[in-house]
N, C-alpha and C positions, 0 to 999 in steps of 0.2 A: 398207809390208809387204803383199805379195800373199797372199791366202788364198782358199779355196773354202768357200762357205757353202751349206748345204742348208736351205731353208725347207720345212716340211711343213704341209699343210693338208688335212684330211679333209672339210671342208665343201664342198658343191657349189654353194652359193648365193653371193650377193654382198652385202656390207655393209661397215661401217666396218673390220672386222677384215681382210677380204680386200683392201680398198683399201690398208690400211697395209702389208701384205706386198708388194703391187704397187708402191707408191711407194718403199718402202725398197729393194726389189730393183733398181729402175731407178737410184736414187741410188747404191747400193753399186757397181753395175756401172760407172757413170760415174766412180766414184772408183778403179777398177782392180781391184776384187774380182771373182772369178768367182762367179756366183749361179745356183743351180739351184732350181726349185720342184718339189717332189714333191706331186702332187695326184691326185684321183680322175678317172677318165674321165668325160667329159660335164660337168665342172665349169666354171663361168664363168671362174675364175681361170686355168685351162689355156688357154682361148681368148685371153683378154686378154694373158696373159704372152707367149704365142707370137707374137701380133700385134705385140708391142712388143720383140721380140728377146731375150726372157729365155728361157733354157733351161728346159725342163720335162721331167719324167719322170712316167710314169703308173703308179699302183699302186692296186689296189682296197683300200679300208680301210673295209669295211662292218661289221666287228666289232672290239671293243676287244682281244680276245685272238685273234689270227690268226697262226699260225705261218708260213703262206705269205707274208704281208705282211712279217713280221719278217725272214724269209729274203731276200726281195727287197731290203729296205732294207739289210741287211748287205752284199749283193753290190754295191749302189750305193755304199755308203760306201767300200768297197775300190777299186772300179773308178774312181771319180771322185776319189779321194784327198780326201775331205771333211775339213775342219778343224773346222767348226762346224756343229752342227744347231740350228736355231731352230724350235721346235714351237709350234703355235698353238691347235688345238682339242683336246678331251679324248682323242679316239680316236687321232689321229696322235701326240699327246704320249706316250701309252702305248706305241704300237708303235715309234715312232722312238726313244723313250727307252730301251726294252729293247734295241733293235738297237745303239744307241750304246754302251750299257754292255757289250754282248757283243763289240763290234768290237775287233779288234786294233789299229786305228788310234787308238783312244782319243780320239775327237773331243770337243770341248767341247760340252756340251748346255745350251741356253738355253731355258727355258720362258717364253713370252709369256702374259700375262694381260690381256685386253682389256676384260673386263666387270666390273661392280660386283655381279654376282649371287653367291650363295653357291657355293663350289666343291663338286664332287661326288666328287672323289678327291684326297686329300692326297698320294698316291703320286707323282703327276706334278709335284708342287711340292717335296716334301721329300726324296725318295730318288733319283729318276731324274736330275733336272737338276743341273748344277753351279751355275747361276745362274738367277734369275727376273727378268723385266722386266715391270713393270706400266705401264699407260698413265696412271696418276695416283698421287699420294701417298696419296690416300684408299684405293685398292685395296692399295697397299703396306702401309699400316697394318692393313688387314683381314687380310692374310696373316700379318703379324707376330702378330696376336692369336690366330692358329691355331698359334702356336709354330714358324712357319717362321723360321729365324735371320735377323735383320735385315740382317746383313752379306752375306747371300746374295741380297738383293733390291734392285733399283734401280728408280726411276720414270723413264720416258722417254716423255713425251707424244707422241701422234701429231700430225704437222704438217699444216699447210694449204698447198696448192700455190698460192703467190701469183701464179703465171703464169695460173692458171685463175680465181682469185678476184681479178680485176683490176677496180678501180673504173672505170677509163677505157675498158676494152674491153666491159664489160657494158652491156646496154640496159634501159631502164625499159619493161617490156612489159605490166604488169598493168592499168594504167588504161585503155588502149585495149582490151585483151582483155575486161575486165569492163564496159567502157562506163561508166566513172565519171568525174566531173569532176576536173580537175587539182588542185583545192583540197581533195579528199577525203583524209583521213588513212587510211593503209594499215598495219594491224598484222598481223604474220604469224609463222608458225613453219614450220620444215621438220623433219619427224620422221615415223618410221613410226607408223601409227595404232594404238598400243598403249596400254593403260590407264595404264601407268607414266609415259608421256610427259605426261599431265595435260591433254590437249585439253579434257576435260569441265570442268576448272576454269577454263580460259580462256573457254569458252562461258558459264559462269555469271557471269563478270566483265563480259561484253559489255553487258548492259542498263545497268549502273551507268555505264560509260564513255559510252554513247549519250545518257544524260541530260545530260551536260556537253558532249559533242562528237558531236552527231547525224550530222555528215558524216564518219563513220568506218566503214570496212569491215575485216573480219578474214579472213585467208586461211590455209588449211592445205595445205601441199604434202607429199604422201606418201600411201601406201596402207597397208593393214594390217587386222588382225582386228577392230578396233574401228570400222570404217567405218560399219556399220549402226547401232550405238549412237550414234555421233556425229551421224549424219543425223537420227535420231529426236530427239535432244536439241535440235538446231537447230530442228526443226519444233515441238517442245513449247514452246519459248520464243519462237516466232514470229519467228525470226531468219533466214529463208531469203533475204532480200534484203540481209543484213548479214554473213553468214558463208558463205564459199565454199570448197568442197573442190576443190582443183586436181588431185588425183590424183598419180600418180608422174610427176615431171618430170625431164627431162634438162638443163634450162636453169636450174639452181639459182643461178648467179651473177646471171642476169637477174631471177629472182624476188627475190633479196635486194636487188638494186639498186632494185627497185620499192617496197621497204618504207620506212616512216618509223621504225618500231620493230620489233625482233625480240623475241618473248616465248616462252619455253619453261618452263612451270610443271611441270617434271619432278618425279617422286616418287622416282626412283632413277637414278643416272648415275655412270659412271666418269669419263669426260672428254668433254663434249658437243662433238662435231665441228661440229654445226650452229651452235652458239654461237660457236665460233672462226671459222667461215666468215663468219658475220654480222659479227663484229668485223673480219675482214679486209676486208669490203666497207664498212667505215666506218659501221656502224649501231649505235646505242645498244641495249643488250640488257637484258632483264629476265629474271632466272633465279631459282632457288630455292636455299635454303641446305641443299642435300643433296649427298652424294657429292663428286665432284671439281669441281662447278660453282664453289664459292668459290675454287678454285685459279686459275681463269682470269678470272673476272669480279671486278674490283676494285670493290667496292661504293662507289658515289658517284663513281668515276673513269671507268670504262669502261661502267658499267651500274648496275643496281639489283638487289639481292637481297632476296627476300621469303620469308616462311615458306611451306612447302609446304602444299597443300590449303587455301589461304586466298584465295578469289575476291575478297573485299573489298580485301585488301592488294594483290593484283595489279591490280585496277581503279584503286586510288589511285596506284599507281606509274605506270601508263599515263597517267592524267589529269595527274599532276604533270609528266611529260615533255612531253606535248602542250601544256601551258601555257608551256613554256620552250624554244623552238626553239633558242636559243643554247646552252643546256645540252646538248640533244640532239646538236648539232654537235660540241661539245667532247668528249662521251663517245665519239662515233663516231671522232673523230680519235685519241683516247687508245687505244681498243680496237685500231685498226689498227696503231698503233705497237707495242703489246704483242705482237700476233701476229707482226709482222715481226721483232721482236727475240728472241722466246722460243718461238714455236709455228709457225714455218714448216717446210716439208718440208726445206729446206736445213739448218736447225738440227737437225732430227731425224736426218737422215742423217749429219751431222757427228758427232753424239753417239754414234750407234750404230756407226759405223765405228771411232771411237776406242775404244769399249767392246769390240768384237770383237777389235780389234788388241791390246788389253791382255790379253785372255783367252789369245790365242795366245802372246803373250810370256811369260806366267806358266806356260803348259803347257810351253813349250820349256825354261824355266829349271828 
């Protein structure tokens, strides 16, 4: 069934949310749907989408209540014969949701929820959309706790592009870059440097690991507001030759290929894309029992789950894996299989295409 879908995004930056829109749009287009992304001028998604053959429309969405923006969206819905509106951030969800409800075309309105943070407006979940899609069951249950009807919400995890996170194509780059021996263990994480990602907890676990495995280094790929605090903590514990900040990297598959263990001691998470990416690269992962992490990490099979804010438990998990290389290999293989079967981009697109198609079918009936 052919349909036209309008993705709306008021954010100008780029992160997991925008990447999901981008990957889903390409996948839906390849399946035969017509996809348009409505975004702000000077937004990164506008540039990346147009470079990859996705139609874009530009609309300023600087305020949550903007009659001019609503009018523009109404015109777009009519002119392009939009069947489905998929909204993503708070501002565009309100503007496009109002326009969708006012439109004579009566498009199906879907509200995406990407984050595990508390919501700021129930209106864009309860009243305006016909359906809500979350990126994890954890977030779905959170919305249900706010009395959003369960039958209105589905969970559809964001997928990993297995063509990019390809074990055979990636290169082991870090040992040469950091000038460390081949037999040195490399433990790392890929995440924005925010307090909730738990980098400080991993740093606190480092001395305990080094007592047992002194030939070990730790790497953090990413940048963010906690960079200064993290650098200070590394100096405070005299770990400048053991913990390396790699900054924002464009070669994440190569970084992951270079690791022996991926560790993310996050304190809050919807569905950790970096964990799924590490699993796709065949790495054993250590995560925490928070948010959507237990949905993707099968404790004891594809990785190890520890209690949050517990450096000792984290250190013990790392040491336990380093003592058993065969177990590490088995966990890495199991994790890759899980991602291939359940969390690939292809699986995500298939699920979302069928979901959108069913919504249109119900509307027509």
